[in-house]
C-alpha positions in Angstrom: -0.9 56.4 79.8 2.8 55.7 80.5 5.5 55.3 77.9 9.2 54.5 77.9 11.7 56.7 76.4 12.4 55.6 72.7 9.5 53.2 73.0 6.0 53.6 71.6 2.5 54.1 73.1 -1.1 54.3 71.8 -3.4 57.0 73.1 -7.0 55.7 73.0 -9.7 57.5 71.2 -12.6 55.3 70.1 -16.3 55.8 69.3 -19.2 53.9 67.9 -19.9 55.0 64.3 -23.6 56.0 63.9 -25.8 56.0 60.8 -26.5 59.5 59.5 -23.2 60.9 60.9 -20.1 61.4 58.9 -16.7 62.1 60.4 -15.8 65.6 59.3 -12.5 66.3 61.1 -10.3 64.5 63.6 -7.5 66.3 65.4 -5.0 65.5 68.2 -3.5 68.4 70.2 -1.0 68.4 73.1 -0.9 70.8 76.1 2.4 71.5 77.7 3.5 74.4 79.8 0.0 76.0 79.5 0.2 76.2 75.7 -1.7 73.9 73.3 -0.5 72.9 69.8 -2.3 70.7 67.2 -0.2 67.7 66.3 -2.4 65.8 63.8 -5.4 66.7 61.7 -7.5 64.5 59.4 -10.0 66.2 57.1 -11.3 65.9 53.5 -7.9 66.7 52.1 -6.1 63.9 54.0 -3.8 63.5 57.0 -1.6 66.4 58.2 1.1 66.3 60.8 1.3 69.9 62.0 4.3 69.8 64.4 7.6 68.9 62.7 8.9 67.2 65.9 6.2 64.6 65.5 6.7 64.0 61.8 7.3 60.3 61.0 6.5 59.4 64.7 2.7 59.6 64.9 -0.1 57.9 63.1 -3.9 57.3 63.3 -5.4 54.1 61.8 -7.0 54.6 58.4 -10.1 52.7 57.2 -10.9 51.8 60.8 -14.3 53.5 61.6 -14.6 54.4 65.2 -10.8 54.2 66.0 -9.1 57.5 66.1 -6.3 56.4 68.5 -2.9 58.1 68.2 0.3 55.9 68.0 3.4 57.8 69.1 6.7 56.1 68.3 10.3 56.8 69.4 9.0 58.6 72.5 11.0 61.6 73.7 11.0 63.0 77.2 9.3 66.2 76.1 6.4 64.2 74.7 4.9 64.1 78.3 1.8 66.2 78.5 -2.0 66.2 78.0 -3.2 65.0 74.6 -6.7 65.7 73.4 -8.5 63.9 70.7 -11.3 65.9 69.0 -13.7 64.4 66.5 -16.3 66.5 64.7 -19.2 64.8 62.8 -21.7 66.2 60.4 -25.3 64.9 60.5 -27.6 64.5 57.6 -29.3 67.8 58.5 -25.8 69.5 58.3 -25.5 70.2 62.0 -22.1 69.5 63.7 -21.4 67.4 66.8 -18.1 67.6 68.6 -16.6 65.2 71.2 -13.3 65.4 73.0 -11.3 63.0 75.2 -8.0 64.0 77.0 -5.3 61.5 78.0 -2.3 62.3 80.2 1.0 60.9 78.9 4.1 60.4 81.1 7.3 59.4 79.4 9.9 57.8 81.7 13.4 56.7 81.2 14.3 53.1 80.9 14.9 51.6 84.4 18.7 50.9 84.5 18.1 47.7 86.6 16.0 46.2 83.8 18.5 46.9 81.1 21.5 45.4 82.9 22.9 42.0 82.0 25.1 39.4 83.5 27.6 37.0 81.9 26.3 33.4 82.0 27.8 31.3 84.9 29.2 29.0 82.3 31.3 31.8 80.8 35.0 31.7 81.6 37.6 34.3 80.7 40.7 32.9 78.8 
């Protein structure tokens, strides 16, 4: 997934909800420079943003079964990295099932050519 500096991007993480399985926990982590940190965690006690640099910049849809995608807003250059979505479900017989999906994110600077502007040809200096 590519994102533009100061823009936003959505990292996909979707599944088909199944009868008899209840989402237990959902977490998003990021790996950069061979260290992994958890950014976001949703459990019985609510939503928790665990890294302060992502506070007020990340969200996961609520009340949207099967959609655990992560929205990152106001992208910063250091946001580039490998993001992993992990969902754990509990079945009726109390066993746990875990699934993970990893997405690479590359933040790039705005292309200067696309942000340039010209005066309209009808414009005249006075």
